[in-house]
MIDOSE-1310 file (N, C-alpha, C; in nm, 2 decimals, decimal comma, always signed):
residues 266
xxxx	+11,00/+9,86/+11,05/+10,88/+9,95/+11,11/+10,75/+9,82/+11,06; +10,68/+9,86/+11,13/+10,52/+9,80/+11,13/+10,46/+9,85/+11,22; +10,33/+9,77/+11,20/+10,21/+9,77/+11,29/+10,24/+9,63/+11,29; +10,19/+9,56/+11,39/+10,15/+9,45/+11,46/+10,03/+9,41/+11,57
xxxx	+9,96/+9,34/+11,49/+9,84/+9,27/+11,64/+9,87/+9,14/+11,68; +9,88/+9,11/+11,80/+9,93/+8,99/+11,83/+9,79/+8,97/+11,90; +9,73/+8,83/+11,86/+9,65/+8,81/+11,95/+9,56/+8,87/+12,01; +9,56/+8,98/+11,95/+9,45/+9,08/+12,06/+9,29/+9,07/+12,06
xxxx	+9,22/+9,10/+12,20/+9,14/+9,11/+12,22/+9,09/+9,24/+12,28; +8,96/+9,28/+12,22/+8,90/+9,44/+12,32/+8,77/+9,38/+12,32; +8,69/+9,44/+12,45/+8,58/+9,46/+12,49/+8,54/+9,59/+12,55; +8,50/+9,67/+12,48/+8,37/+9,76/+12,64/+8,33/+9,77/+12,78
xxxx	+8,30/+9,64/+12,77/+8,29/+9,60/+12,87/+8,26/+9,40/+12,85; +8,28/+9,34/+12,98/+8,28/+9,22/+12,98/+8,16/+9,10/+12,83; +8,03/+9,20/+12,89/+7,94/+9,11/+12,82/+7,96/+9,19/+12,70; +8,02/+9,20/+12,61/+8,02/+9,25/+12,49/+8,19/+9,31/+12,43
xxxx	+8,19/+9,14/+12,39/+8,34/+9,16/+12,33/+8,32/+9,19/+12,20; +8,46/+9,27/+12,15/+8,41/+9,37/+12,00/+8,57/+9,25/+11,88; +8,66/+9,21/+11,97/+8,74/+9,14/+11,87/+8,84/+9,05/+12,03; +8,87/+8,87/+11,89/+8,88/+8,79/+11,98/+8,99/+8,74/+11,93
xxxx	+9,13/+8,71/+11,89/+9,30/+8,64/+11,93/+9,26/+8,72/+11,73; +9,30/+8,85/+11,71/+9,33/+8,90/+11,62/+9,44/+8,96/+11,57; +9,51/+8,88/+11,45/+9,64/+8,90/+11,48/+9,69/+8,96/+11,33; +9,75/+9,05/+11,29/+9,76/+9,10/+11,17/+9,91/+9,17/+11,17
xxxx	+9,98/+9,23/+11,08/+10,07/+9,29/+11,04/+10,06/+9,36/+10,88; +10,14/+9,48/+10,94/+10,07/+9,62/+10,82/+10,22/+9,66/+10,78; +10,29/+9,66/+10,71/+10,48/+9,70/+10,66/+10,41/+9,84/+10,59; +10,53/+9,92/+10,60/+10,54/+10,08/+10,55/+10,53/+10,06/+10,43
xxxx	+10,43/+10,18/+10,37/+10,43/+10,17/+10,24/+10,31/+10,08/+10,16; +10,28/+10,00/+10,26/+10,08/+9,93/+10,25/+10,00/+9,98/+10,23; +9,94/+9,94/+10,10/+9,80/+10,02/+10,10/+9,69/+9,90/+10,10; +9,62/+9,92/+10,21/+9,55/+9,82/+10,32/+9,40/+9,86/+10,33
xxxx	+9,29/+9,81/+10,31/+9,15/+9,87/+10,32/+9,09/+9,73/+10,38; +9,05/+9,78/+10,52/+8,96/+9,72/+10,62/+8,84/+9,71/+10,58; +8,74/+9,58/+10,53/+8,60/+9,66/+10,55/+8,50/+9,56/+10,56; +8,40/+9,54/+10,57/+8,32/+9,44/+10,63/+8,19/+9,59/+10,68
xxxx	+8,07/+9,50/+10,71/+7,95/+9,61/+10,75/+7,97/+9,67/+10,91; +7,89/+9,70/+10,98/+7,89/+9,84/+11,09/+7,89/+9,68/+11,16; +7,95/+9,68/+11,29/+7,99/+9,63/+11,41/+8,06/+9,48/+11,35; +8,15/+9,51/+11,21/+8,27/+9,39/+11,18/+8,37/+9,36/+11,33
xxxx	+8,38/+9,52/+11,39/+8,53/+9,52/+11,41/+8,66/+9,60/+11,35; +8,60/+9,66/+11,28/+8,72/+9,74/+11,19/+8,79/+9,90/+11,21; +8,65/+9,96/+11,29/+8,69/+10,09/+11,37/+8,75/+10,03/+11,50; +8,71/+9,94/+11,56/+8,83/+9,89/+11,70/+8,94/+9,81/+11,68
xxxx	+8,95/+9,79/+11,50/+9,09/+9,75/+11,52/+9,19/+9,88/+11,47; +9,11/+10,01/+11,42/+9,21/+10,13/+11,36/+9,25/+10,15/+11,50; +9,17/+10,15/+11,57/+9,17/+10,25/+11,67/+9,31/+10,23/+11,75; +9,34/+10,08/+11,81/+9,43/+10,01/+11,87/+9,51/+10,03/+11,77
xxxx	+9,53/+10,05/+11,67/+9,68/+10,09/+11,56/+9,71/+10,17/+11,63; +9,65/+10,33/+11,67/+9,71/+10,41/+11,68/+9,70/+10,46/+11,82; +9,67/+10,35/+11,93/+9,67/+10,39/+12,04/+9,53/+10,49/+12,12; +9,47/+10,52/+11,93/+9,28/+10,59/+12,08/+9,27/+10,44/+12,17
xxxx	+9,26/+10,36/+12,16/+9,19/+10,23/+12,23/+9,37/+10,17/+12,26; +9,33/+10,06/+12,33/+9,41/+9,99/+12,43/+9,36/+9,87/+12,43; +9,43/+9,75/+12,36/+9,39/+9,60/+12,39/+9,33/+9,55/+12,52; +9,26/+9,47/+12,52/+9,19/+9,46/+12,67/+9,31/+9,30/+12,67
xxxx	+9,32/+9,25/+12,61/+9,44/+9,14/+12,60/+9,49/+9,14/+12,45; +9,62/+9,05/+12,49/+9,75/+9,04/+12,36/+9,83/+9,18/+12,33; +9,84/+9,22/+12,24/+9,98/+9,40/+12,24/+9,95/+9,40/+12,10; +9,95/+9,51/+12,08/+10,00/+9,61/+11,93/+10,13/+9,71/+11,98
xxxx	+10,23/+9,66/+11,85/+10,30/+9,68/+11,85/+10,33/+9,74/+11,75; +10,38/+9,88/+11,73/+10,44/+10,02/+11,62/+10,56/+10,04/+11,63; +10,62/+10,01/+11,54/+10,76/+9,99/+11,50/+10,82/+9,93/+11,63; +10,76/+9,81/+11,63/+10,85/+9,70/+11,79/+10,79/+9,81/+11,92
xxxx	+10,69/+9,89/+11,93/+10,70/+9,93/+12,09/+10,56/+9,93/+12,06; +10,53/+9,89/+12,20/+10,42/+9,83/+12,25/+10,34/+9,94/+12,24; +10,20/+10,01/+12,19/+10,13/+10,13/+12,22/+10,13/+10,21/+12,39; +10,14/+10,11/+12,40/+10,10/+10,09/+12,53/+10,22/+10,18/+12,68
xxxx	+10,32/+10,20/+12,60/+10,45/+10,23/+12,63/+10,47/+10,37/+12,55; +10,38/+10,43/+12,40/+10,41/+10,55/+12,37/+10,33/+10,67/+12,42; +10,38/+10,74/+12,43/+10,32/+10,90/+12,44/+10,18/+10,92/+12,33; +10,12/+11,04/+12,34/+10,07/+11,09/+12,23/+10,15/+11,14/+12,15
xxxx	+10,21/+11,20/+12,19/+10,33/+11,30/+12,07/+10,35/+11,23/+11,95; +10,41/+11,10/+12,08/+10,47/+10,97/+11,95/+10,36/+10,94/+11,92; +10,24/+10,88/+11,93/+10,19/+10,83/+11,79/+10,12/+10,93/+11,73; +10,14/+11,08/+11,74/+10,06/+11,14/+11,65/+10,18/+11,17/+11,54
xxxx	+10,34/+11,16/+11,56/+10,40/+11,14/+11,46/+10,43/+11,02/+11,39; +10,37/+10,93/+11,46/+10,40/+10,75/+11,38/+10,26/+10,72/+11,32; +10,15/+10,71/+11,38/+10,03/+10,69/+11,33/+9,91/+10,80/+11,31; +9,90/+10,83/+11,24/+9,82/+10,91/+11,21/+9,67/+10,85/+11,21
xxxx	+9,59/+10,94/+11,23/+9,40/+10,88/+11,19/+9,33/+11,03/+11,16; +9,27/+10,95/+11,07/+9,15/+11,08/+11,03/+9,04/+11,03/+11,02; +8,96/+11,12/+11,08/+8,81/+11,06/+11,11/+8,71/+11,06/+11,07; +8,61/+11,02/+11,03/+8,53/+11,03/+10,93/+8,46/+11,19/+10,90
xxxx	+8,43/+11,29/+11,04/+8,38/+11,37/+11,02/+8,51/+11,45/+11,09; +8,51/+11,50/+10,95/+8,63/+11,66/+11,04/+8,63/+11,74/+11,09; +8,50/+11,73/+11,15/+8,43/+11,84/+11,26/+8,51/+11,80/+11,40; +8,52/+11,65/+11,41/+8,52/+11,60/+11,53/+8,71/+11,62/+11,57
xxxx	+8,81/+11,70/+11,47/+8,95/+11,70/+11,49/+8,97/+11,84/+11,44; +8,90/+11,93/+11,38/+8,96/+12,08/+11,38/+8,92/+12,17/+11,47; +9,01/+12,20/+11,46/+8,93/+12,32/+11,61/+9,00/+12,48/+11,64; +9,06/+12,50/+11,55/+9,18/+12,65/+11,49/+9,05/+12,69/+11,44
xxxx	+9,13/+12,91/+11,45/+8,98/+12,95/+11,39/+9,07/+12,98/+11,23; +9,16/+12,94/+11,17/+9,26/+12,91/+11,02/+9,28/+12,81/+11,00; +9,27/+12,78/+10,87/+9,33/+12,59/+10,79/+9,49/+12,65/+10,83; +9,57/+12,75/+10,81/+9,70/+12,77/+10,85/+9,73/+12,72/+11,01
xxxx	+9,68/+12,79/+11,07/+9,78/+12,74/+11,23/+9,63/+12,62/+11,27; +9,55/+12,57/+11,22/+9,52/+12,40/+11,25/+9,64/+12,35/+11,18; +9,69/+12,34/+11,04/+9,82/+12,27/+11,00/+9,94/+12,29/+11,14; +9,98/+12,44/+11,17/+10,10/+12,47/+11,27/+10,07/+12,41/+11,42
xxxx	+9,96/+12,36/+11,42/+9,91/+12,33/+11,55/+10,04/+12,20/+11,66; +10,03/+12,14/+11,55/+10,16/+12,01/+11,56/+10,31/+12,05/+11,60; +10,36/+12,12/+11,47/+10,48/+12,18/+11,52/+10,50/+12,30/+11,60; +10,39/+12,40/+11,60/+10,36/+12,46/+11,71/+10,42/+12,40/+11,91
xxxx	+10,32/+12,29/+11,89/+10,36/+12,19/+12,04/+10,45/+12,13/+12,03; +10,52/+12,09/+11,96/+10,62/+12,02/+11,95/+10,78/+12,14/+11,92; +10,71/+12,27/+11,93/+10,83/+12,34/+11,92/+10,94/+12,30/+11,79; +10,90/+12,33/+11,65/+10,96/+12,30/+11,54/+11,07/+12,42/+11,51
xxxx	+11,17/+12,40/+11,46/+11,18/+12,50/+11,42/+11,15/+12,54/+11,32; +11,16/+12,72/+11,24/+11,05/+12,76/+11,15/+11,07/+12,73/+11,01; +11,17/+12,66/+10,96/+11,24/+12,67/+10,83/+11,16/+12,49/+10,84; +11,21/+12,39/+10,92/+11,15/+12,28/+10,90/+10,97/+12,31/+10,90
xxxx	+10,87/+12,39/+11,01/+10,77/+12,35/+11,02/+10,72/+12,42/+10,89; +10,78/+12,51/+10,82/+10,74/+12,56/+10,67/+10,76/+12,46/+10,58; +10,88/+12,38/+10,57/+10,85/+12,27/+10,46/+10,74/+12,18/+10,50; +10,68/+12,14/+10,61/+10,63/+12,03/+10,66/+10,54/+12,07/+10,61
xxxx	+10,45/+12,21/+10,63/+10,31/+12,29/+10,60/+10,36/+12,24/+10,47; +10,40/+12,30/+10,39/+10,44/+12,31/+10,25/+10,41/+12,18/+10,15; +10,47/+12,06/+10,23/+10,43/+11,92/+10,19/+10,28/+11,88/+10,21; +10,23/+11,93/+10,29/+10,11/+11,83/+10,33/+9,99/+11,99/+10,26
xxxx	+10,00/+12,08/+10,25/+9,88/+12,18/+10,16/+9,92/+12,14/+9,98; +10,09/+12,08/+9,94/+10,06/+12,09/+9,85/+10,01/+11,93/+9,75; +10,00/+11,87/+9,92/+9,94/+11,69/+9,87/+9,82/+11,71/+9,87; +9,74/+11,81/+9,96/+9,55/+11,78/+9,96/+9,52/+11,92/+9,89
xxxx	+9,59/+11,99/+9,83/+9,54/+12,08/+9,74/+9,51/+12,22/+9,77; +9,46/+12,17/+9,94/+9,42/+12,35/+10,00/+9,44/+12,43/+10,00; +9,55/+12,47/+9,89/+9,64/+12,60/+9,93/+9,51/+12,74/+9,93; +9,44/+12,76/+9,83/+9,35/+12,82/+9,84/+9,24/+12,86/+10,00
xxxx	+9,29/+12,77/+10,07/+9,14/+12,79/+10,19/+9,27/+12,80/+10,33; +9,40/+12,83/+10,30/+9,52/+12,82/+10,41/+9,42/+12,93/+10,51; +9,43/+13,03/+10,46/+9,32/+13,19/+10,53/+9,19/+13,16/+10,60; +9,11/+13,04/+10,58/+9,01/+13,02/+10,56/+8,94/+12,99/+10,73
xxxx	+8,88/+12,97/+10,81/+8,82/+12,91/+10,94/+8,76/+12,76/+10,84; +8,82/+12,69/+10,95/+8,78/+12,52/+10,88/+8,57/+12,53/+10,89; +8,57/+12,56/+10,97/+8,38/+12,58/+10,97/+8,34/+12,62/+10,92; +8,36/+12,71/+10,81/+8,33/+12,75/+10,72/+8,36/+12,72/+10,55
xxxx	+8,39/+12,60/+10,59/+8,44/+12,55/+10,42/+8,34/+12,42/+10,40; +8,31/+12,40/+10,27/+8,27/+12,28/+10,25/+8,30/+12,15/+10,32; +8,23/+12,06/+10,37/+8,31/+11,94/+10,36/+8,36/+11,86/+10,30; +8,41/+11,86/+10,16/+8,49/+11,80/+10,07/+8,62/+11,84/+10,16
xxxx	+8,63/+11,99/+10,11/+8,77/+12,05/+10,19/+8,79/+12,07/+10,32; +8,68/+12,05/+10,41/+8,77/+12,04/+10,54/+8,79/+11,89/+10,55; +8,77/+11,81/+10,44/+8,81/+11,64/+10,49/+8,99/+11,64/+10,42; +9,02/+11,75/+10,36/+9,15/+11,71/+10,27/+9,19/+11,84/+10,40
xxxx	+9,13/+11,93/+10,42/+9,23/+12,06/+10,60/+9,27/+11,88/+10,70; +9,19/+11,79/+10,71/+9,20/+11,75/+10,81/+9,32/+11,63/+10,81; +9,31/+11,61/+10,68/+9,47/+11,49/+10,65/+9,54/+11,58/+10,66; +9,56/+11,69/+10,58/+9,69/+11,77/+10,57/+9,74/+11,80/+10,72
xxxx	+9,65/+11,81/+10,80/+9,72/+11,84/+10,97/+9,77/+11,74/+11,02; +9,72/+11,60/+10,95/+9,78/+11,49/+11,00/+9,92/+11,48/+10,94; +9,93/+11,50/+10,81/+10,03/+11,46/+10,74/+10,18/+11,60/+10,79; +10,13/+11,71/+10,83/+10,26/+11,74/+10,88/+10,39/+11,70/+10,91
xxxx	+10,35/+11,59/+11,06/+10,42/+11,51/+11,07/+10,49/+11,44/+10,96; +10,63/+11,37/+11,00/+10,63/+11,25/+10,89/+10,64/+11,13/+10,97; +10,50/+11,10/+10,96/+10,42/+11,01/+11,00/+10,49/+10,88/+10,90; +10,48/+10,74/+10,98/+10,48/+10,62/+10,89/+10,35/+10,53/+10,84
xxxx	+10,27/+10,58/+10,88/+10,13/+10,49/+10,84/+10,03/+10,63/+10,88; +9,90/+10,68/+10,76/+9,77/+10,72/+10,80/+9,61/+10,67/+10,80; +9,56/+10,61/+10,90/+9,49/+10,64/+10,88/+9,33/+10,68/+10,85; +9,25/+10,62/+10,72/+9,14/+10,69/+10,71/+9,01/+10,65/+10,69
xxxx	+8,94/+10,73/+10,79/+8,81/+10,66/+10,80/+8,71/+10,70/+10,72; +8,72/+10,61/+10,63/+8,55/+10,65/+10,53/+8,60/+10,80/+10,42; +8,71/+10,75/+10,38/+8,81/+10,87/+10,37/+8,68/+10,94/+10,17; +8,64/+10,91/+10,10/+8,53/+10,88/+10,00/+8,46/+10,99/+10,06
xxxx	+8,34/+10,96/+10,15/+8,22/+10,97/+10,16/+8,22/+11,11/+10,16; +8,15/+11,19/+10,09/+8,10/+11,35/+10,05/+8,23/+11,35/+9,97; +8,24/+11,30/+9,88/+8,41/+11,39/+9,79/+8,30/+11,34/+9,68; +8,32/+11,47/+9,55/+8,26/+11,45/+9,45/+8,40/+11,42/+9,32
xxxx	+8,38/+11,40/+9,18/+8,48/+11,36/+9,11/+8,61/+11,40/+9,12; +8,60/+11,58/+9,13/+8,73/+11,64/+9,17/+8,80/+11,57/+9,29; +8,74/+11,54/+9,39/+8,77/+11,56/+9,57/+8,88/+11,38/+9,50; +8,77/+11,28/+9,44/+8,80/+11,15/+9,43/+8,99/+11,20/+9,35
xxxx	+8,96/+11,25/+9,25/+9,09/+11,27/+9,19/+9,18/+11,33/+9,30; +9,19/+11,41/+9,36/+9,29/+11,50/+9,45/+9,36/+11,36/+9,56; +9,19/+11,30/+9,61/+9,25/+11,18/+9,69/+9,33/+11,10/+9,64; +9,30/+11,00/+9,54/+9,42/+10,95/+9,43/+9,53/+10,98/+9,41
xxxx	+9,55/+11,10/+9,40/+9,72/+11,16/+9,40/+9,78/+11,15/+9,52; +9,69/+11,21/+9,61/+9,76/+11,21/+9,73/+9,79/+11,08/+9,79; +9,68/+10,94/+9,79/+9,72/+10,83/+9,80/+9,87/+10,77/+9,73; +9,88/+10,83/+9,60/+9,98/+10,75/+9,52/+10,12/+10,84/+9,61
xxxx	+10,11/+10,99/+9,60/+10,23/+10,99/+9,64/+10,25/+10,97/+9,78; +10,17/+10,92/+9,88/+10,17/+10,87/+9,99/+10,28/+10,71/+9,98; +10,20/+10,65/+9,88/+10,24/+10,54/+9,85/+10,45/+10,56/+9,78; +10,45/+10,64/+9,72/+10,60/+10,67/+9,69/+10,66/+10,71/+9,79
xxxx	+10,62/+10,81/+9,87/+10,70/+10,82/+9,99/+10,72/+10,73/+10,07; +10,68/+10,56/+10,10/+10,67/+10,50/+10,15/+10,61/+10,47/+10,29; +10,47/+10,56/+10,29/+10,40/+10,57/+10,39/+10,30/+10,43/+10,37; +10,24/+10,38/+10,51/+10,16/+10,30/+10,50/+10,01/+10,40/+10,53
xxxx	+9,94/+10,33/+10,43/+9,78/+10,38/+10,43/+9,75/+10,31/+10,47; +9,62/+10,28/+10,56/+9,47/+10,17/+10,61/+9,37/+10,30/+10,61; +9,24/+10,21/+10,48/+9,10/+10,30/+10,53/+9,04/+10,19/+10,61; +8,92/+10,25/+10,61/+8,76/+10,15/+10,69/+8,70/+10,20/+10,56
xxxx	+8,65/+10,12/+10,52/+8,53/+10,21/+10,37/+8,47/+10,08/+10,35; +8,33/+10,10/+10,31/+8,22/+10,10/+10,27/+8,22/+10,10/+10,09; +8,32/+10,15/+10,04/+8,31/+10,23/+9,90/+8,43/+10,08/+9,81; +8,33/+9,96/+9,79/+8,41/+9,88/+9,69/+8,52/+9,95/+9,65
xxxx	+8,42/+10,00/+9,50/+8,51/+10,02/+9,37/+8,64/+10,14/+9,42; +8,67/+10,18/+9,52/+8,76/+10,27/+9,60/+8,89/+10,17/+9,64; +8,81/+10,05/+9,69/+8,87/+9,94/+9,77/+9,00/+9,93/+9,63; +8,86/+9,88/+9,50/+8,92/+9,75/+9,44/+9,04/+9,86/+9,33
xxxx	+9,03/+10,01/+9,35/+9,12/+10,14/+9,23/+9,26/+10,10/+9,31; +9,23/+10,16/+9,44/+9,30/+10,19/+9,54/+9,39/+10,13/+9,60; +9,37/+10,01/+9,60/+9,46/+9,98/+9,72/+9,49/+9,81/+9,73; +9,61/+9,76/+9,74/+9,67/+9,64/+9,72/+9,65/+9,50/+9,77
xxxx	+9,60/+9,52/+9,91/+9,54/+9,44/+10,04/+9,38/+9,48/+10,08; +9,34/+9,38/+10,10/+9,18/+9,36/+10,14/+9,20/+9,32/+10,24; +9,14/+9,36/+10,34/+9,12/+9,27/+10,53/+9,00/+9,26/+10,56; +8,91/+9,17/+10,51/+8,73/+9,13/+10,51/+8,71/+9,10/+10,66
xxxx	+8,64/+9,18/+10,73/+8,61/+9,12/+10,89/+8,44/+9,09/+10,89; +8,46/+9,02/+10,99/+8,33/+8,99/+11,02/+8,32/+8,93/+11,13; +8,23/+8,96/+11,28/+8,18/+8,93/+11,42/+8,34/+8,95/+11,48; +8,44/+9,07/+11,45/+8,54/+9,06/+11,52/+8,62/+8,99/+11,48
xxxx	+8,65/+8,92/+11,36/+8,76/+8,85/+11,37/+8,78/+8,87/+11,19; +8,90/+8,82/+11,14/+8,95/+8,86/+11,04/+8,86/+8,71/+10,91; +8,81/+8,75/+10,81/+8,75/+8,63/+10,73/+8,82/+8,61/+10,58; +8,88/+8,73/+10,57/+9,03/+8,70/+10,46/+9,06/+8,80/+10,44
xxxx	+9,21/+8,80/+10,37/+9,28/+8,84/+10,35/+9,41/+8,87/+10,26; +9,40/+8,90/+10,10/+9,45/+8,95/+10,02/+9,44/+9,05/+9,95; +9,43/+9,04/+9,82/+9,41/+9,13/+9,71/+9,33/+9,12/+9,71; +9,24/+9,28/+9,65/+9,14/+9,27/+9,61/+9,05/+9,15/+9,54
xxxx	+9,16/+9,13/+9,45/+9,07/+9,01/+9,32/+9,06/+8,89/+9,44; +9,14/+8,86/+9,51/+9,13/+8,76/+9,56/+9,02/+8,72/+9,65; +9,02/+8,81/+9,73/+8,89/+8,84/+9,82/+8,75/+8,88/+9,72; +8,78/+8,97/+9,64/+8,64/+8,96/+9,61/+8,56/+8,84/+9,51
xxxx	+8,71/+8,74/+9,47/+8,61/+8,63/+9,42/+8,54/+8,53/+9,53; +8,58/+8,52/+9,65/+8,50/+8,44/+9,75/+8,39/+8,50/+9,76; +8,28/+8,37/+9,75/+8,15/+8,44/+9,74/+8,11/+8,38/+9,93; +8,18/+8,29/+9,98/+8,17/+8,26/+10,08/+8,17/+8,39/+10,22
xxxx	+8,29/+8,42/+10,18/+8,36/+8,62/+10,24/+8,26/+8,70/+10,21; +8,25/+8,74/+10,07/+8,11/+8,83/+10,03/+8,03/+8,81/+10,15; +7,92/+8,66/+10,22/+7,85/+8,64/+10,19/+7,86/+8,69/+10,34; +7,94/+8,63/+10,45/+7,97/+8,64/+10,55/+8,01/+8,79/+10,63
xxxx	+8,10/+8,83/+10,51/+8,09/+9,02/+10,61/+7,99/+9,12/+10,51; +7,90/+9,07/+10,46/+7,79/+9,12/+10,36/+7,85/+9,24/+10,30; +7,92/+9,19/+10,19/+7,99/+9,32/+10,10/+7,95/+9,26/+9,97; +7,93/+9,39/+9,89/+7,90/+9,37/+9,73/+8,03/+9,39/+9,66
xxxx	+8,01/+9,29/+9,57/+8,16/+9,29/+9,47/+8,15/+9,47/+9,43; +8,20/+9,51/+9,39/+8,28/+9,64/+9,31/+8,21/+9,59/+9,11; +8,10/+9,72/+9,07/+8,02/+9,70/+8,98/+8,09/+9,61/+8,86; +8,18/+9,69/+8,83/+8,30/+9,62/+8,74/+8,31/+9,44/+8,74
xxxx	+8,32/+9,43/+8,86/+8,35/+9,31/+8,91/+8,22/+9,22/+8,90; +8,13/+9,25/+8,93/+7,96/+9,23/+8,89/+7,98/+9,14/+8,82; +7,96/+9,31/+8,70/+7,97/+9,25/+8,52/+8,06/+9,20/+8,49; +8,18/+9,19/+8,51/+8,25/+9,06/+8,48/+8,18/+8,94/+8,48
xxxx	+8,14/+8,92/+8,62/+8,10/+8,78/+8,61/+7,97/+8,72/+8,60; +7,87/+8,81/+8,55/+7,77/+8,78/+8,47/+7,81/+8,74/+8,35; +7,90/+8,84/+8,27/+7,89/+8,77/+8,13/+8,02/+8,68/+8,14; +8,06/+8,60/+8,20/+8,08/+8,44/+8,23/+8,31/+8,52/+8,20
xxxx	+8,33/+8,60/+8,24/+8,47/+8,72/+8,20/+8,56/+8,65/+8,31; +8,48/+8,62/+8,45/+8,59/+8,55/+8,54/+8,61/+8,71/+8,72; +8,75/+8,71/+8,76/+8,73/+8,80/+8,81/+8,81/+8,93/+8,80; +8,75/+8,97/+8,72/+8,82/+9,07/+8,68/+8,75/+9,23/+8,77
xxxx	+8,86/+9,31/+8,78/+8,78/+9,44/+8,87/+8,75/+9,54/+8,82; +8,83/+9,61/+8,70/+8,87/+9,70/+8,61/+8,78/+9,70/+8,48; +8,76/+9,81/+8,40/+8,68/+9,78/+8,32/+8,77/+9,79/+8,18; +8,92/+9,83/+8,19/+8,97/+9,80/+8,08/+9,00/+9,66/+8,11
xxxx	+9,02/+9,54/+8,21/+9,05/+9,46/+8,19/+8,93/+9,38/+8,16; +8,83/+9,38/+8,19/+8,70/+9,36/+8,15/+8,70/+9,39/+7,93; +8,73/+9,48/+7,94/+8,75/+9,50/+7,76/+8,87/+9,38/+7,69; +8,96/+9,37/+7,82/+9,09/+9,29/+7,74/+9,03/+9,13/+7,73
xxxx	+8,94/+9,12/+7,83/+8,90/+8,97/+7,88/+8,76/+8,95/+7,77; +8,71/+9,06/+7,72/+8,60/+9,02/+7,59/+8,66/+9,04/+7,47; +8,79/+9,10/+7,48/+8,86/+9,08/+7,34/+8,97/+8,96/+7,31; +8,97/+8,91/+7,41/+9,07/+8,76/+7,42/+8,98/+8,64/+7,36
xx	+8,77/+8,67/+7,44/+8,69/+8,58/+7,40/+8,68/+8,51/+7,32; +8,67/+8,65/+7,23/+8,60/+8,67/+7,11/+8,71/+8,58/+7,01
């Protein structure tokens, strides 16, 4: 199982190419952050991954099947997409109905539906809100409702668009636990984000993009160590990494790593 982009190009019109010659492969269970400034091609790339967009040329394969040959129902059960603004995907009058929409549409059995809803509710911490109208909930809770809704099917990959936006400390803790659980379950997580601390703390692989092309693909440590890539993609290192370099301690991403390096230096 994998998501593969093979020599993918995309343009909204002939005069405005967005992607050119893009090649990328993401395996199940991987935690991948796609980063870059607005206009780099990040959102277009992930929308190609779940069939919201089709390539102008090249191919996008999900578990070996071209997305052009996959139905919307099949895609929803394979690659889930959570929009940055949860209001763009929540439309039921209560949270439980929101979560039960896909099972009802696909005519799942009651027991299977119950088990899958319970898993999604537990994973996202939204149990106190299942009877509420999503429109009445705080923005952060809406985000977790939207995530829960796409996790009800046993998808292979989840795409999260700016998941930390609008979250407080408690929300970030819930998000991190959810990411850990998804990783344990072998579900690939792909995010597009401007939150470099989140990238450094939560992801194993970083794909840095600029001008519709991949500028770097590696671990957070490898990518954040490259001044040329950061300049081209207009990215800033996480604060901890910046402090480590200022102190002459090398490329460390976490406070614990920096402390250990300082002790070793003494």
